[in-house]
C-alpha positions in Angstrom: 80.3 128.6 42.4 83.2 130.2 40.5 86.2 131.0 42.6 86.8 134.7 43.0 89.8 136.3 44.6 89.3 138.7 47.3 90.5 141.6 45.2 87.2 141.3 43.3 85.1 141.7 46.4 82.4 144.4 45.8 83.0 144.8 42.0 79.6 144.6 40.4 78.0 143.4 43.5 76.3 146.4 44.9 78.9 146.7 47.7 81.3 149.6 48.0 84.5 148.4 46.3 87.7 149.2 48.0 90.5 150.9 46.1 93.7 149.1 45.2 95.4 151.1 47.9 93.1 149.6 50.4 94.0 146.1 49.5 97.0 144.4 51.0 99.9 143.2 48.9 99.0 140.1 46.9 95.4 141.0 46.3 94.1 138.4 48.8 93.0 140.4 51.8 90.1 142.8 52.0 91.3 146.0 53.8 87.9 146.5 55.3 88.3 143.2 57.3 86.0 140.3 58.1 82.8 142.5 57.9 83.4 143.2 54.2 84.2 139.6 53.6 81.0 138.4 55.3 79.0 140.9 53.1 80.7 139.6 50.0 79.9 136.0 50.9 76.2 136.9 51.5 76.1 138.7 48.2 77.5 135.8 46.3 80.4 137.7 44.9 83.1 135.6 46.6 83.3 131.9 47.4 83.3 131.3 51.2 86.3 129.6 52.7 85.6 126.1 53.8 84.9 125.7 57.5 83.5 128.2 60.0 84.6 131.9 59.7 85.9 133.4 63.0 83.2 134.4 65.4 85.3 134.6 68.6 85.9 138.4 68.3 89.5 137.9 67.4 90.9 141.0 65.6 91.3 140.7 61.9 89.6 138.8 59.2 90.2 135.7 56.9 92.5 135.3 54.0 91.6 132.7 51.3 94.8 131.1 50.0 94.6 129.2 46.7 96.8 128.1 43.8 95.1 130.7 41.6 96.9 133.5 43.4 100.1 131.9 44.6 102.7 129.9 42.7 104.2 126.9 44.3 100.9 125.6 45.6 99.5 122.5 43.9 96.1 121.3 45.2 96.4 118.0 43.1 99.2 116.7 45.4 101.7 116.1 42.6 104.3 118.7 43.7 105.7 119.9 47.0 103.5 122.7 48.3 105.3 123.3 51.6 107.5 126.3 50.5 104.6 127.8 48.6 102.2 127.7 51.5 104.9 129.1 53.8 105.4 132.0 51.4 101.7 132.6 51.2 101.3 132.6 54.9 104.0 135.2 55.2 101.8 137.7 53.5 98.9 137.2 55.9 98.4 140.1 58.3 99.1 139.6 62.0 96.1 138.0 63.7 94.2 137.2 60.5 93.1 133.6 59.7 94.6 131.9 56.7 91.9 129.7 55.0 93.5 127.2 52.6 91.5 126.2 49.6 90.3 122.6 49.5 92.7 120.2 47.9 95.4 117.6 48.4 98.8 119.2 49.1 102.1 117.4 49.1 104.5 118.6 51.9 108.1 117.5 51.7 109.4 120.6 53.5 107.6 121.9 56.5 105.0 124.7 56.4 106.6 127.2 58.8 104.4 130.2 59.6 106.4 132.9 61.4 103.8 135.4 62.7 103.1 135.9 66.4 99.5 134.7 66.0 99.2 131.8 63.5 95.6 130.9 62.6 95.3 128.2 60.0 92.0 126.7 58.7 92.1 123.6 56.5 88.6 122.2 56.3 88.5 120.1 53.2 92.3 120.2 53.0 94.5 117.1 53.0 98.2 117.6 53.8 100.5 114.7 52.7 103.7 114.3 54.6 106.3 112.9 52.2 109.6 113.6 54.0 111.3 113.5 57.4 110.1 116.9 58.6 106.8 118.0 60.2 104.0 119.1 57.9 103.4 122.2 60.0 106.0 123.5 62.3 105.5 126.6 64.5 108.3 127.5 66.9 108.6 130.6 69.1 112.1 131.9 69.8 112.4 133.0 73.5 114.6 135.9 74.7 118.1 135.4 76.1 117.9 133.9 79.6 119.1 135.7 82.7 121.5 133.8 84.9 120.0 133.0 88.3 122.3 134.1 91.1 120.2 132.9 94.1 116.9 131.5 95.1 115.0 132.4 98.3 111.5 132.7 99.8 109.2 135.7 99.8 106.7 135.8 102.7 103.7 138.0 101.9 102.5 140.2 104.8 98.9 139.2 104.5 99.5 135.7 105.8 99.4 134.1 102.4 101.5 131.1 101.5 105.2 131.9 100.9 106.4 132.3 97.3 109.7 132.1 95.6 112.2 134.9 95.1 114.9 134.8 92.4 117.8 137.1 92.1 119.2 137.3 88.5 122.2 139.0 86.8 120.3 141.9 85.3 117.1 143.9 85.4 114.4 142.0 83.4 111.7 144.6 84.1 109.0 142.0 83.9 105.5 143.1 85.0 103.0 141.1 87.0 101.6 138.2 85.1 104.7 137.7 82.9 105.1 134.0 82.2 108.7 132.8 82.7 110.5 129.4 82.7 113.2 128.5 85.2 115.7 126.0 83.9 118.9 124.4 85.2 121.3 121.5 84.6 120.1 119.7 87.7 118.8 116.3 86.8 115.0 115.8 87.3 114.5 113.7 90.4 113.2 110.2 89.5 114.0 110.5 85.8 115.8 107.9 83.7 119.6 107.7 83.9 121.9 107.9 80.9 125.4 106.6 80.4 126.6 109.3 78.0 126.4 112.3 80.3 123.0 113.4 79.0 120.0 113.6 81.3 116.5 115.0 81.7 117.1 118.3 83.3 115.0 120.5 85.6 112.7 123.3 84.5 109.2 124.7 85.2 107.0 127.6 84.2 106.2 130.3 86.8 104.3 133.5 86.9 105.8 136.8 87.9 104.1 138.7 90.8 106.6 141.5 90.9 110.1 142.6 90.0 112.5 145.0 91.7 115.6 145.6 89.6 117.3 142.2 89.7 114.8 140.5 92.1 111.9 138.5 90.8 109.0 137.3 93.0 106.7 134.6 91.7 103.0 134.1 92.4 103.6 130.6 93.9 106.5 128.7 95.3 108.6 126.8 92.8 108.1 123.0 92.8 111.7 122.1 92.0 115.2 122.9 93.5 117.7 124.7 91.3 121.5 124.9 91.9 123.4 123.9 88.8 123.6 126.6 86.1 120.1 128.0 86.8 118.6 130.4 84.3 115.4 132.3 84.0 113.8 133.2 80.6 110.7 135.0 79.5 108.2 132.9 77.6 107.0 134.2 74.3 103.4 135.2 73.9 103.3 133.7 70.4 100.6 131.2 69.8 99.0 129.2 67.0 95.5 128.0 66.1 95.3 125.1 63.6 92.0 123.6 62.6 90.3 121.3 60.2 93.1 119.6 58.3 93.3 116.0 57.2 96.8 114.5 57.5 98.4 111.6 55.7 101.9 110.2 55.9 103.7 108.9 52.8 107.3 107.8 52.7 109.0 105.6 50.2 111.6 104.3 52.7 110.7 102.5 55.9 114.1 103.6 57.3 113.0 107.2 57.4 112.5 108.2 61.0 108.9 109.2 61.5 108.6 112.9 62.1 105.9 114.7 63.9 103.0 115.9 61.7 102.1 119.1 63.7 105.0 120.4 65.7 104.5 123.3 68.1 107.2 124.6 70.4 107.5 127.4 72.9 104.0 128.7 72.4 101.4 130.1 74.8 98.0 128.4 74.8 98.2 127.0 71.2 95.0 125.3 69.9 94.7 122.3 67.6 91.2 121.2 66.7 89.2 119.1 64.2 92.2 117.2 62.8 91.8 113.9 61.0 94.9 111.7 60.5 94.6 108.9 58.0 98.1 107.5 58.6 101.2 108.6 60.6 104.8 107.5 60.9 105.4 109.6 64.1 103.5 111.7 66.5 100.4 113.3 65.0 100.5 116.3 67.3 103.8 117.1 69.1 103.9 119.8 71.8 107.2 121.0 73.1 107.3 123.4 76.1 103.8 124.9 75.3 102.0 126.3 78.3 98.3 125.7 78.4 98.0 123.9 75.0 94.6 122.6 73.8 94.0 119.7 71.5 90.4 118.6 70.8 88.5 116.4 68.3 91.6 114.6 67.0 90.8 111.5 65.0 93.7 109.2 64.2 93.0 106.1 62.0 96.5 104.6 62.1 99.9 105.6 63.5 102.7 103.2 62.8 104.7 101.6 65.6 108.0 100.3 64.1 110.5 101.0 66.8 113.1 102.4 66.8 112.5 104.3 63.5 108.8 105.1 63.7 106.9 105.7 66.9 103.4 106.7 66.0 101.6 108.6 68.8 98.4 110.5 68.8 99.7 113.3 71.0 103.3 113.6 72.3 104.2 116.2 74.9 107.7 117.3 75.9 108.1 119.6 78.8 104.7 121.4 78.6 102.4 122.3 81.5 98.7 122.5 82.0 97.7 121.3 78.5 94.5 119.7 77.6 93.7 116.9 75.1 90.0 116.1 74.9 87.2 114.5 72.9 89.6 112.6 70.7 90.0 109.0 69.4 93.1 107.2 68.3 92.3 103.9 66.6 95.8 102.5 66.3 99.0 103.9 67.7 101.9 103.1 70.0 100.2 105.5 72.5 97.2 107.8 72.1 99.0 110.2 74.5 102.5 110.1 75.9 105.0 112.5 77.4 108.7 112.6 78.0 111.6 115.0 78.8 114.5 114.5 76.4 117.9 113.6 77.7 120.2 116.6 77.0 123.7 117.7 77.6 124.7 120.3 80.2 124.2 124.0 79.3 122.0 123.2 76.3 120.9 126.5 74.8 117.3 125.5 73.9 115.1 126.2 76.9 112.2 124.3 75.3 113.6 121.0 76.2 114.0 121.5 80.0 111.5 120.4 82.7 108.7 117.9 83.3 105.5 117.5 81.6 103.2 118.7 84.4 99.5 119.1 85.0 98.3 118.0 81.6 94.7 116.7 81.4 93.5 114.0 79.0 89.7 114.2 79.0 87.1 112.1 77.2 89.5 110.4 74.9 89.5 106.9 73.5 92.3 104.5 72.4 91.5 101.5 70.2 94.0 98.7 69.5 97.1 100.4 70.8 100.4 98.6 70.2 102.1 99.4 73.5 99.7 101.2 75.8 96.6 103.3 75.3 97.7 106.2 77.5 101.3 106.5 78.7 103.5 108.6 80.9 107.3 108.7 81.4 109.5 108.9 84.4 109.9 112.7 84.3 106.2 113.6 84.2 104.0 114.6 87.1 100.3 115.1 87.9 99.0 114.0 84.5 95.2 113.4 84.6 93.3 110.9 82.6 89.5 111.4 83.0 86.6 109.6 81.3 89.0 107.9 78.9 88.6 104.3 77.5 90.9 101.8 75.9 89.6 98.8 73.9 91.5 95.9 72.4 95.1 95.0 72.8 97.5 92.1 73.1 98.4 90.4 76.4 101.5 92.7 76.9 99.6 95.9 76.1 98.4 98.2 78.9 95.4 100.5 78.9 97.1 103.0 81.2 100.9 102.8 81.7 102.1 105.1 84.5 105.7 106.1 85.1 106.7 109.3 87.0 104.8 110.6 89.9 101.3 111.6 91.2 99.2 110.8 88.1 95.4 110.4 88.3 93.2 108.0 86.4 89.5 108.8 87.1 86.3 107.4 85.6 88.2 105.4 83.0 87.8 101.9 81.6 89.7 99.1 79.9 88.4 96.1 78.0 89.7 93.3 75.9 93.3 94.1 76.7 96.3 92.6 78.5 96.6 94.9 81.4 94.3 97.6 82.8 96.3 100.2 84.9 100.0 99.4 85.3 102.4 101.6 87.3 106.0 100.5 86.6 109.6 101.5 86.4 112.0 100.5 83.7 114.8 98.2 84.4 118.2 99.2 83.0 117.6 103.0 82.8 115.9 103.2 86.2 113.5 105.9 87.1 110.6 106.2 89.7 106.9 105.6 89.7 104.8 106.4 92.7 101.9 108.5 94.1 99.3 107.4 91.4 95.6 107.5 92.2 93.0 105.5 90.4 89.3 106.3 91.0 86.1 104.7 89.6 88.0 102.4 87.2 86.3 99.6 85.2 88.2 96.7 83.6 86.5 93.9 81.6 88.0 90.9 79.8 91.6 91.6 80.9 93.8 88.8 79.8 96.7 89.4 82.2 96.3 91.8 85.2 93.7 94.5 85.8 95.7 96.6 88.3 99.5 96.1 88.5 102.3 97.9 90.3 105.7 96.6 89.0 108.6 98.6 90.3 112.4 98.1 90.9 112.8 95.0 88.6 116.0 93.2 88.0 118.5 95.6 86.5 117.0 98.7 88.2 119.4 100.7 90.4 117.1 99.8 93.3 116.4 96.3 92.2 114.3 94.3 94.6 113.8 97.2 97.1 110.4 98.0 98.4 109.0 101.3 97.3 107.5 102.5 100.6 105.8 105.5 99.1 102.3 104.5 97.8 102.7 103.4 94.2 99.0 102.9 93.5 96.0 104.0 95.5 92.8 102.6 94.0 89.4 103.9 95.2 86.5 102.3 93.4 87.1 99.6 90.9 85.0 97.0 89.1 87.0 94.2 87.6 84.9 91.8 85.6 86.9 88.9 84.1 90.7 88.9 84.5 93.6 86.4 84.8 94.9 88.3 87.8 93.0 91.0 89.6 95.9 92.8 91.3 99.7 92.3 91.0 102.2 94.0 93.2 106.0 93.7 92.9 108.1 95.7 95.4 105.3 98.1 95.8 102.9 99.6 98.3 99.4 99.3 97.0 96.0 100.2 98.5 92.6 99.2 97.0 89.3 100.2 98.5 85.7 99.8 97.4 86.4 97.4 94.7 84.8 94.2 93.2 86.9 91.6 91.4 85.1 88.9 89.5 87.1 86.1 88.0 85.8 83.5 85.5 88.8 81.2 85.3 89.5 79.0 82.4 93.3 79.2 82.6 95.6 77.7 85.1 97.4 79.9 87.6 94.9 82.7 87.9 94.7 84.7 91.1 92.9 87.5 92.9 96.2 88.9 94.0 99.8 88.2 93.2 102.0 89.7 95.9 105.8 89.7 95.4 107.6 91.2 98.3 105.0 94.0 98.5 102.8 95.8 101.0 99.1 95.5 99.8 96.0 96.7 101.6 92.5 95.8 100.5 89.5 97.4 102.2 85.8 97.0 101.5 86.5 94.6 98.6 84.4 91.8 97.1 86.3 88.9 95.6 84.2 86.5 93.5 85.5 83.5 91.5 84.2 80.6 89.4 87.1 78.4 88.2 87.4 75.4 86.0 91.2 75.1 86.3 93.7 74.9 89.2 94.3 78.4 90.7 95.6 80.2 93.7 93.2 82.8 95.3 96.1 84.8 96.7 99.7 84.0 96.0 102.8 85.4 97.6 106.5 85.2 97.4 109.4 86.9 99.3 111.6 89.5 97.8 115.1 88.5 96.7 116.5 89.9 100.0 114.1 87.7 101.9 111.6 90.5 102.7 108.1 89.1 103.4 105.1 89.9 101.4 102.5 91.8 103.5 98.7 91.8 103.0 96.0 93.6 105.0 92.3 92.7 104.3 89.6 94.8 106.0 85.9 94.2 105.5 86.6 91.8 102.6 84.1 89.2 101.4 85.2 86.2 99.4 82.7 84.2 97.4 84.0 81.1 95.5 81.9 78.6 93.6 82.2 74.9 94.5 84.4 74.4 91.5 86.7 77.2 92.5 87.0 75.9 96.1 87.7 72.4 94.8 90.5 73.6 92.4 92.4 75.6 95.0 94.7 74.0 97.5 94.4 76.8 100.0 93.4 80.4 100.1 97.0 81.7 100.6 99.6 80.1 98.4 103.4 80.6 98.4 105.8 81.6 101.1 106.5 84.4 103.5 103.0 86.0 103.5 102.4 88.1 106.6 98.6 88.8 106.6 96.4 90.9 108.7 92.7 89.9 108.3 89.9 91.9 110.0 86.2 91.2 109.3 86.9 88.8 106.4 84.2 86.4 105.3 84.4 83.4 103.0 81.6 81.5 101.4 83.8 78.4 102.1 87.4 77.6 102.3 89.5 75.1 100.2 90.6 71.9 101.8 93.9 73.5 102.9 92.0 76.3 104.8 93.8 79.6 104.9 97.1 77.9 103.9 100.6 79.0 104.7 100.9 82.4 106.4 104.0 83.7 108.1 104.8 84.3 111.7 103.5 87.7 112.8 100.2 87.4 110.9 96.9 88.4 112.5 93.6 86.9 111.4 89.9 87.5 112.1 87.6 85.7 109.7 84.6 83.4 109.4 82.7 81.5 106.7 79.2 82.3 105.6 78.1 79.1 103.8 75.1 79.3 101.5 73.8 76.0 102.8 72.5 76.6 106.3 73.3 73.0 107.2 77.0 73.6 106.6 79.0 74.5 109.8 80.3 78.0 110.2 84.0 78.1 110.5 86.0 81.0 111.9 89.3 82.1 113.4 87.5 81.8 116.8 87.1 78.1 116.5 89.7 75.5 115.6 89.6 71.7 115.3 93.0 69.9 115.6 92.7 66.4 114.2 96.2 65.3 113.3 98.8 67.4 115.1 98.7 70.0 117.9 100.4 72.8 116.0 98.8 75.9 117.4 100.5 78.4 115.0 97.2 79.4 113.4 95.6 79.8 116.8 98.1 82.4 117.9 97.4 84.4 114.8 93.8 84.9 115.7 92.7 88.3 117.0 89.2 87.1 118.1 88.4 88.0 121.7 87.6 84.3 122.5 89.1 81.4 120.7 88.0 77.8 121.2 90.2 74.9 120.3 88.8 71.4 120.1 91.3 68.5 120.1 90.2 65.4 118.2 93.5 63.7 117.3 92.3 60.3 118.6 93.5 57.9 121.3 96.7 57.4 119.3 97.3 61.0 118.4 99.6 63.7 119.7 99.4 64.1 123.5 101.3 67.4 124.1 100.2 71.0 123.3 102.5 73.9 123.8 101.2 77.4 124.6 102.3 80.4 122.7 101.8 84.2 122.8 98.6 85.4 121.1 98.2 88.5 119.1 95.6 90.0 121.3 95.9 91.1 125.0 93.0 89.8 127.1 92.2 87.1 124.7 90.3 84.1 126.2 91.4 80.6 125.1 89.3 77.5 125.7 90.9 74.1 125.2 88.5 71.1 124.8 89.8 67.5 124.8 87.4 65.3 122.9 86.0 62.3 124.9 87.6 59.7 122.6 91.0 61.5 122.7 93.9 60.6 124.9 94.8 63.0 127.7 96.5 66.1 126.6 99.5 67.6 128.4 99.4 71.4 128.2 102.9 72.9 128.5 103.8 76.5 128.9 107.1 78.3 127.9 109.2 81.1 129.2 107.7 83.5 126.7 104.1 82.3 127.4 104.1 81.0 131.0 101.3 80.1 133.3 100.7 82.5 136.2 101.5 81.5 138.7 104.2 79.4 137.1 103.4 75.7 137.7 105.9 73.2 138.8 104.4 70.7 136.3 102.3 70.8 133.1 98.6 71.0 133.2 96.8 67.8 132.1 93.6 67.9 130.1 91.7 64.7 130.5 89.3 63.3 127.8 86.0 65.2 128.0 87.5 68.1 130.0 87.9 71.8 129.1 90.3 74.4 130.2 89.8 78.2 129.9 92.8 80.5 130.0 93.1 84.3 129.7 96.2 86.1 128.3 97.2 89.0 130.6 99.7 90.4 128.1 102.6 88.5 129.7 101.2 85.2 131.0 98.3 82.8 130.9 95.8 82.9 133.7 93.7 79.8 134.3 90.1 81.0 134.8 88.3 77.6 134.8 
């Protein structure tokens, strides 16, 4: 079809032709709006713009921008079209959609639309980034901030939750529903530190409920505290809608820092849809302090990761809140999604770079072959949600989900053929916090390192070696099928419930759980293993300050193949492991039994062998064959414990009583017929009652039953 400019609409077509006075400057826009444009398209008198025309009821129509009507636009990609496209967009009426003609456009200088409502359609359009600036850059300038004089609490009279009250140095006159941002020079709690005086600084969006001269009442209580140079600024209502473009990066120099491709700052609910990126040197979509942004159907083929010059991301967010990224795929990038709050100097004038990334949701997205981690958060972010996302393929040091910051949620997600599944961690030298993360319905398959890891306070961190007592990871529902290590915890509190960990071990040193000075709880968990190399079912080590590793197992079943049992020395390996076992079952135990567990442990377990002819072992029955060390006995919390002594006629002949972990516990001691007599001794901390003048002697073939009263042993038979 022959291209026809819009100033020819209706001429010779049977439609009423508008006069020249009815046409806007430039001859590109029909004054009668989208209805006339649709009539012209149906009549065949004008070529339709590529992609769908607006059907959402937005005021205005569509403008078709082509090189035929604008100089400085080259659809062959030989010359820079950035300034020409910016100039053409400047003539588009407010609220109208600019539809760019199909072609390949070189952009060395950013396309910078300036209207309050930017609507760009680029179906069939390839924009080639050839410089160190974004391809499209839309920034909203916000008003001058008011200085905050004081912060208080407003208590509604209807019993509703208290909200915040801010007194400022002026009369903003903002009506209900006005979106504002509160900023200050206070450092964001838990963010990374900096040695040059810069820091990530506080800020958050809020909604005005009412104003009374210099007093502002918000609809909800502010999350953060503000005391250092606090200011309040009205957020612009400017927005942008960008759809349909294909993006490509081209730079002659590898030293050029990779710029964002689509950069949006300070906007209200901007929309980016149907973008395809062939290659990128930096973030494909970069949001900065955009409230309620929406990115969907983003397809990234390759984003370069050449730190520190080029950090290719699918979506990068700085300081936005309640944004959404959905139904997108990033096939190679440093991260498919990441966020961060820049480190800035005090009293920085740009309000866009204050505050956490907060409440963003990443829904139904996929990362393939990431170079660092599929989905990532930084120390300043909070409440980021990853739902129904997947990550496939990555090296052993690559994570599917890397969580820094606080209170993130990973739900219904999966990781396969990658180094690590979900990893919560803190950086070393720059510090920062990571805690409060929840993982639900997570699936990990063929993970070469660790499926679920919490690594906090490493060497070099300001809190190096300290236990993070706030829960770092809470996992509810996980299927781990094939991994080197199921769970790893370093200086962290971790809870895992309703999980299954299956290990097919072909490498030495694999483990269900690696506990380094941490507090780990497993409940309703199945552990299954088939190993061909030496391994440690659960390994532990003390923290540098000597703090014990702690582990609680509740309703846990352990099934190990004969090969796995043979290749493990004991179930617990390492030092300083305080364990609490309740209703734990084993298919069988290695030759070393439970292994080394620390004083203060409590155990209740039994074996459930597949072969009915094999004996059932448990924490209620012990056989002492070489020494009369009763340490394991005193750890048992079974109500009745039986100890059979079979050390032989030349074996140990003294047994010392201790304090059990359970009041009212019954202890039966049996001296085997072929054994020498056993002298049973009490101690001041575990005495007989009444205190005997001499030790009790247990002759061969005899039994003695004692009951612990809570302070002494009573002989009951």
